C-alpha positions, 0 to 999 in steps of 0.5 A: 128416559133419554137425555139429549144427545147433545149433552150426552155427548159432552166430556164431563168436567174437567176439574171434577174428573181430575180430582176424583183420581185424588181419593186413588192415589198413594199415600207417600207421606207427601201433601197434595200440592194442587195445581188443577184448578185456578182460585186465588189462594188468599182471601178476599179483603179483610175489610170487604168481609167486614162490610158484607157482615154488616148488610146481613141483618138487612132483610132487602139483601135477601131480596130479588134484585133487578135482572141486570143488577142493582143500579147503583152498583151498575153505576160504580162498576162504570166508574170502575171501567172508566179507570181500567180501560178509559171508557165511558159507559151506562149501567145499561151496559152492563148485566151482573151474572152468575159467574163468567160462565152465566154471562157467556151463555148468555152472549151466546144464546143472544146471538146464536141458534142451534147450527151457527158457528163460533170461531174458537182460538186454541187452547180453549177455556174448556167451558166455552165449548162444552157449552157450544156442544149443548146448544148445538153450535159448531165450534171452529177452532182457530189452531194453537201455533206454539211458536206464536205463543197461541196468540190469535192470528188475524188471517187465520180467523180470516179464513176460518169465517163462513155464512154461518159465523156468528163470532170469535171467541178470544180468552185474553189473558189465556185460560189456559196458558196465560198468555196476553192478546196485545192490544193492537191483535184485540183491535185487529180482531174487532175490526176483522169482526166488524167488517163481516158483520160478526162479533168479537167475544173477549173473556176478560176472567183475569183482566186484572193480573195483566202486569203493571195494571196495563190496559187491555185494549181500547174497543171501548174507546170506539163510538160503535164499540157495542155493534161487533163487541162482547165483553165476558167480564169476572170480579171473582178471581179480581177480589178472590171472590169465586164462590160468590159467582161475581161475573157480568156482561157487557154490550150495548144496551140494545144486546143486554135488553135481549139477554135480559130475556134468557136471564130472566129464564135462568137466574134472575139475578145475580145474588144482591150480597155478590152484587154489594161485594162488587160495588164495595171493591171498584169503590174501595179496593184498587190497592188491594187489588194491585197489591195481588197483582203484584204478588202474582207476578212474583210467583210467576217470574219464580214458577218460571225461573224455576223450571228453566233450571238445568235438569227440567225435562218438562218445558214451557211453551207458555206462561202468565197471570195464573198460568203456565202451559207446560209441554211434558216429556212422557213419549206416547202418554197422552195430557190424562196419561200425564195428569194422572202420573203426576197425580200417583209419583209425584203427588202434584195435580194439573189438567190434562192438555186435550180438554183445552182443544184437540191435538194437545195431549202433549201439555198441562196446565199449571195453575200455579196462581194457587200456590204461595210463593214458598211452595213454588220450589218443591212444586217444580222440584217434583216436575224435575224428578219425574223428568228423569 
């Protein structure tokens, strides 16, 4: 039996690959510092888990919901979008999904067919081109320019548009760099998409980690936003519910209607218990989210300051939200070789740059959102020692 060459030619999930290295690392008594996967180290809010525990005895919680999600949950999300974006949206603008990754699949299969092109800003989130490759959709890479902080260049993206282009894909705040695409740049990209009758797909998984809770953009205030804008969203990082797979697709009602055809054949619906968690979160946890945003900001500032202390040959190229995007000092090493060396010699786990785009072997992604403030000096100290 042969598998499809489109999936056979896709690389293995990078986090799984890197975590397999741990079993073979030398044991020198040091505890492994995991900067690999972006998972909040803190638990969900106690009041959220207490609320969910009271619901589990209700047999209805174990049943299907409508494909797009319970009406009362999507209505509550409308209130959240009013506070977060100043948006007046309808429940019909949302489809609740199994994580942001499924929302991305829904968006792509609704927009594209095999042979179409998506312009992908690098460094990209690795799951995105993996999905596009599996579906036979061509990723056209907008190059990473370190001097510009990795912020998309509108003129460069415009030059990549062809008659096969279906969308521009941007992640903000970026995974892997943490860089926030400014609202005026997002508006430029939206206007570019509109002029070319294509879509802007914006993955905003980390939107609640923008400092001071600033509004990410004003696209939802445009009366015709749904004609050329598709948002990938997630509450998983926001409410520390990564295992609940609390994703969402936001788009025009017409687009959601078509996406539900794929939703029904793919997952049917987001689990009800996850939907109840999201509803409780958007209605009750704004202060809790703000406190965690401030904590992550402190972690970022400490990590950044420690990294800039003299004697560190690793260099921060960009940082923000959960991530630092770092140049490693090992001349002639690929990112994988550098990351493997860090596992073996420094007991640090991180991701190699090349899984985030071609030509990025000189970089590493560090997810400092995983570790508490008191562990940051030790983590950065290990980098400093490795660079000497």
